[in-house]
C-alpha angles and dihedrals in degrees: 000000000000110000123172115173147122129257096286092047090055091049091052096041099098094049094045100051118072111224095247092051095045090051093053094042094228103140129086116203130190130172133191132179118258096182140325092298108029140055130195111231119199117196118187126185101200093189094057092029091230126142130194130189124205137180113223120202106214101205095047101027088228113162119206123187109225103172143352134180146154106258097196094108094039090060091053094058110105094212133344128180087000124154126223127310089050120199094262091053091048090050092051090048091050093045091050092047093051090057092056107030139024117259112281094023129096116239114259 
């Protein structure tokens, strides 16, 4: 199982992972502080392509589900809310550069 999280995430780990999922190692977990009391906990099931976001209250250990969704379609979007140069433009620039210069060198 891949688990990346802070001290509160570790404290919550046993209660967050259903036995069958923990045994197969299919969840990815990451936590980050929001403020002095709360952490944001991100749980991703890469097999089902689902993500859930929780707020964890440090002093009480309270866990509140904030959002969940299937990210399958999100991952198929080429670019969204991207700034210039967008991925397609970068790819065209790199492909044009590869035709005229070796990788890591500027074209003449």
